[in-house]
N, C-alpha and C positions, 0 to 999 in steps of 0.2 A: 816656254810657256806660249800658247798660241791664242787667239781670239776664239771664242766658242758661239756655235751657230745652233740653232734647232733646225734639223734637218727634216722633221714632219714625219719621221717614219716610225713604224710601229713594229715591236718584236714580240714574240711570244715568250714568256716565261713561266716555268715550271710552279704548279701551284705550290708547292710547299715553299718556295722563294718568295711568291706575291706578299707585299706589303703595300699599305698605302704610300709610305714614305720610301719607296724604292723608285728608281728608274734606270734606262740602259743608256750608255753613250756608245760612242764609235771612237776608240783610241786613234789616235794620229801622231806618228813620230816613232821613233826608235829610242827614245831615253830609258824606257823602262823594260828593254830586252835583257835577259832571256824571260823574263817572268811574265810581260806582255808584248804581243806583236803589233806592228802597225795594222789596223783593221781591226783588231778584235772588240767585241761587242762585250762591254764591261757591266755587271749589275752595280748599282751604287745605291747606298743608303743615306739619305739625305740628314747628315747630322754634322755639328760642328765639334762634336768630340772624339778622338780617335786615339786608340792605344799608341804609345811611343812606337816609333819605327812601322807603322802600319802603312800600305798604299792608300792615298786619298787625294780626293779631288781638292785641290788649293786654287782659289782666285787671287791673284797679283794684279791691282790695277784693274785692267779692262782683259786682261789675258788670262787663261785658265790652264792649268796642268796636272799631271798626274805623276806624284812623287811620295817616298815614303817620308812619313813627317817625324819629327821631333821638336819638343818645345825647348828653347834657348832661354837661358836665366836672364831675367830682366825682361822678357817679352819676345815676341817674335818667334820665327820657326828656321828650323834647318832642313832643308828638303833636298833629298838625295834620290839621285837615279840609281836603277839597278845597272844600266850600262856604264861600264866603268869611264869610257869616252865623253862621259858628262860631266862638268863640274857641279858641285853642291852649290846650292841657292840658300844663301841666309838673309832672312828680313827681318828688319826691326819690329817693336811691337805697333800694331795697326796697319803695317804695310800687305799682310796678307792674312786671307781667311780662308779657315777649312770648310769645304762646302759640302763633303760627303764622303765615306769611306767605302772602298772597293769590296763588294761581298764575293764576287767570283767572275768569272769568265762564262757568259751567257753562250758565246760561240766566236772560237777561235779559227782564224784564217791563218793556215800553216802552209809553206811550200811544200 
């Protein structure tokens, strides 16, 4: 997880994808590789509910991460990276909050 910041950048989103409750983020890091790459622009739907094992924006304290989210019995989340070199994160009830679901890649930065 990393501290998030507003870069004040503006991006065009195709008309059929636009909704009032959606915004774009620039991904930093390699934990979701190969699904998402460092620098990708991701369209996010502002919601606290996501289907099991769906890539989502999750807030843990002051830090934000993109991981696949599963609910744990008794509360909390199991957060899994797509990159096998990253360990899963387990949170207890109240430690983390889902902030949005990844809708699609708006722009991919590929080598």
